[in-house]
C-alpha positions in Angstrom: 75.2 -52.2 -58.8 77.2 -55.5 -59.0 76.0 -57.8 -61.6 74.1 -60.9 -60.5 75.5 -64.3 -61.3 73.9 -65.3 -64.6 70.9 -67.6 -64.5 73.0 -70.4 -66.2 76.0 -70.0 -64.0 76.7 -73.8 -63.6 77.4 -73.8 -67.4 79.7 -70.8 -67.4 83.2 -72.2 -68.4 85.0 -69.0 -69.5 85.4 -65.5 -68.1 86.5 -63.7 -65.0 84.8 -63.8 -61.6 85.9 -61.0 -59.2 85.2 -61.5 -55.5 85.3 -58.0 -54.0 86.3 -58.3 -50.3 88.9 -60.8 -49.0 87.5 -61.4 -45.6 86.5 -64.9 -44.6 83.3 -64.8 -46.7 85.3 -63.7 -49.7 87.9 -66.4 -49.2 85.3 -69.2 -48.9 83.4 -67.9 -51.9 86.5 -67.6 -54.1 87.8 -71.1 -53.1 84.4 -72.7 -53.8 84.0 -71.1 -57.2 87.6 -71.9 -58.2 87.1 -75.6 -57.2 83.8 -76.0 -58.9 84.7 -74.0 -62.0 88.4 -74.4 -62.6 88.4 -73.0 -66.1 87.2 -69.6 -64.8 89.6 -66.9 -63.8 89.0 -66.0 -60.2 90.3 -62.8 -58.7 90.0 -62.1 -54.9 90.4 -58.4 -54.1 90.7 -56.7 -50.7 92.5 -54.1 -48.6 94.4 -56.6 -46.4 95.9 -60.1 -46.6 93.5 -63.0 -46.6 93.5 -64.7 -43.2 95.3 -61.7 -41.7 93.8 -62.4 -38.2 95.0 -66.0 -38.1 98.3 -67.3 -36.8 101.2 -67.9 -39.2 100.5 -71.6 -39.8 96.8 -71.2 -40.4 97.4 -68.1 -42.7 100.0 -70.0 -44.7 97.7 -72.9 -45.3 94.8 -70.6 -46.4 97.0 -68.7 -48.8 98.5 -72.0 -50.2 95.0 -73.3 -50.8 94.0 -70.3 -52.8 97.2 -70.6 -54.8 96.6 -74.3 -55.4 93.0 -73.5 -56.6 94.3 -70.8 -59.0 92.7 -67.9 -57.3 94.5 -64.6 -58.0 94.9 -62.7 -54.8 95.2 -58.9 -54.9 95.9 -57.5 -51.4 96.0 -53.7 -50.9 93.3 -53.2 -53.5 90.2 -51.0 -52.9 87.3 -51.3 -55.3 85.8 -47.8 -56.0 83.4 -48.6 -58.8 81.7 -51.6 -60.4 81.3 -51.2 -64.1 79.3 -53.2 -66.6 82.3 -55.4 -67.5 85.0 -54.5 -64.9 85.8 -53.2 -61.5 87.7 -50.0 -61.0 90.3 -49.7 -58.2 91.5 -46.7 -56.3 94.2 -45.2 -58.5 92.3 -45.9 -61.7 93.3 -49.4 -62.6 90.5 -51.6 -63.9 90.1 -55.4 -63.8 87.9 -57.1 -66.4 84.9 -58.9 -64.7 82.1 -61.0 -66.2 80.7 -61.5 -62.7 81.2 -59.5 -59.5 80.5 -61.1 -56.1 80.5 -58.4 -53.4 81.6 -59.7 -50.0 83.2 -56.5 -48.5 80.9 -55.8 -45.6 77.4 -56.0 -44.2 74.6 -53.7 -43.0 71.6 -54.5 -41.0 68.1 -54.2 -42.5 66.8 -50.6 -42.3 63.8 -51.5 -40.3 65.3 -50.6 -36.9 66.4 -47.2 -38.0 63.1 -46.5 -39.7 61.3 -47.5 -36.5 63.3 -44.8 -34.6 65.6 -47.1 -32.6 69.2 -45.9 -31.9 71.5 -47.6 -34.4 75.2 -47.6 -35.2 76.8 -46.7 -38.6 75.9 -50.2 -39.9 72.3 -49.9 -39.0 72.5 -52.3 -36.0 70.5 -51.6 -32.9 72.7 -50.3 -30.2 72.1 -52.6 -27.2 73.1 -52.2 -23.6 74.8 -54.9 -21.5 71.5 -56.9 -21.2 70.7 -56.7 -25.0 68.0 -54.1 -24.6 67.9 -51.2 -27.0 69.5 -48.1 -25.4 66.7 -45.9 -26.8 63.8 -48.3 -26.4 64.4 -50.6 -23.3 61.4 -52.8 -24.1 63.0 -53.9 -27.4 65.7 -56.6 -27.3 68.2 -56.9 -30.1 70.2 -60.1 -31.0 72.5 -61.6 -33.6 73.6 -59.5 -36.6 70.9 -56.9 -35.9 72.6 -55.8 -32.7 75.7 -53.8 -31.8 76.7 -55.5 -28.5 79.8 -54.2 -26.6 82.1 -56.6 -24.7 85.3 -55.8 -22.9 87.2 -56.4 -26.1 84.9 -54.5 -28.5 81.7 -54.9 -30.4 80.7 -58.4 -31.4 80.9 -59.2 -35.1 78.3 -61.2 -36.9 78.7 -65.0 -36.4 76.6 -67.9 -35.3 78.9 -68.3 -32.3 77.5 -65.2 -30.7 74.2 -65.1 -32.6 72.6 -68.1 -30.9 73.7 -67.2 -27.4 72.3 -63.6 -27.8 68.9 -65.1 -28.8 68.8 -67.4 -25.8 69.9 -64.6 -23.4 67.2 -62.2 -24.7 64.6 -64.9 -24.3 65.7 -65.6 -20.7 65.8 -61.8 -20.0 62.2 -61.4 -21.1 61.1 -64.3 -18.9 63.0 -62.7 -15.9 61.4 -59.3 -16.6 57.9 -60.9 -16.7 58.7 -62.5 -13.3 59.7 -59.1 -11.9 63.5 -59.9 -11.9 66.3 -57.8 -13.3 68.0 -59.2 -16.4 71.5 -60.5 -16.2 74.4 -59.0 -18.2 75.3 -60.7 -21.5 78.9 -61.9 -21.8 80.4 -64.0 -24.6 83.9 -65.1 -25.7 84.8 -66.5 -29.1 86.5 -69.9 -29.4 87.2 -70.7 -33.1 87.2 -69.4 -36.7 86.5 -72.2 -39.2 87.0 -71.4 -42.9 86.1 -73.8 -45.8 88.6 -73.9 -48.7 86.5 -75.9 -51.2 84.8 -79.2 -50.4 87.7 -81.1 -49.0 90.0 -78.6 -47.4 89.6 -76.0 -44.6 91.4 -74.2 -41.9 90.2 -73.8 -38.3 91.8 -71.2 -36.2 91.1 -71.6 -32.5 90.9 -68.2 -30.7 91.1 -66.5 -27.4 87.7 -65.1 -26.2 88.6 -61.7 -27.7 88.9 -63.4 -31.2 92.7 -63.1 -31.3 94.4 -66.3 -32.6 95.7 -69.1 -30.4 98.7 -71.2 -31.4 96.4 -74.2 -32.1 94.8 -74.7 -35.5 93.5 -77.5 -37.8 94.1 -77.7 -41.5 93.2 -80.0 -44.4 90.6 -82.7 -44.4 90.4 -82.9 -40.6 89.6 -79.1 -40.6 87.0 -79.7 -43.4 85.2 -82.3 -41.3 85.3 -80.0 -38.3 83.8 -77.2 -40.4 81.1 -79.5 -41.7 80.2 -80.5 -38.2 79.9 -76.9 -37.1 77.8 -76.0 -40.1 75.4 -78.9 -39.4 75.2 -78.2 -35.6 72.3 -75.7 -35.4 69.5 -78.3 -36.0 70.8 -80.8 -33.4 71.3 -77.9 -31.0 67.7 -76.7 -31.5 66.4 -80.3 -30.9 68.5 -80.6 -27.7 67.3 -77.3 -26.5 63.7 -78.3 -27.2 64.1 -81.4 -25.0 66.4 -79.7 -22.4 65.8 -75.9 -22.5 68.4 -75.2 -19.8 71.2 -76.6 -22.1 70.8 -73.5 -24.2 72.2 -71.3 -21.4 75.7 -72.7 -21.6 78.2 -70.9 -23.8 81.8 -69.5 -23.2 81.5 -66.2 -21.2 85.0 -65.1 -22.0 86.3 -64.5 -18.5 88.4 -61.3 -18.1 88.2 -60.6 -21.8 84.5 -59.8 -21.7 84.5 -57.6 -18.6 83.5 -54.0 -19.7 86.1 -51.7 -18.3 84.7 -48.5 -16.7 
């Protein structure tokens, strides 16, 4: 098991922190640790290049920020074992580690599988086009707990899609209670904001299928954008409480979200 961060971690001024997994969670974590604790050695490990799904400008800014912060990036690295004082890579190489932060993937809570619902290889409830469980139609699944297919593939965990799935499921239940058929759920992505410490960030605007557009934000403007996004759920909830119908508006994704038969 990866070691937990020591109880006195704010006072840790020496040693090596290995962040295993260089997806966006790993990038944000490595950048934050490096900025707050510049005397630590930070190593970011992963199979691919950090920011690989972004356009060239956004990816270059992300990688330059990690270099500025002193984060050692090791792409093409696969962690096979976490040892008491190191991580072992495929091929046998070991990297000393005082702390290991694991950010290489997620799994849903085992409750759904234990309850007998059909789940995918990550333990997510397999949902139909209306967000109902394919094995138990009276159960709706939303957010990270659901495997929801769109025309471009299965949704990945993000608040962008998580909040709309919750609203859609609630509306579907109301429709069912009224004797109406639920509508199909459709969603398209629109951005990928990534913090790079407290005062830097990159925001990659995307097509509905999550592929990168040419437009991106970088630097302090991107950091302010990311902060606004992070702070948005509570104002959104308050608005929906006053005007429930406002929660039913989100990008449907057009042709990108049509399930091809």
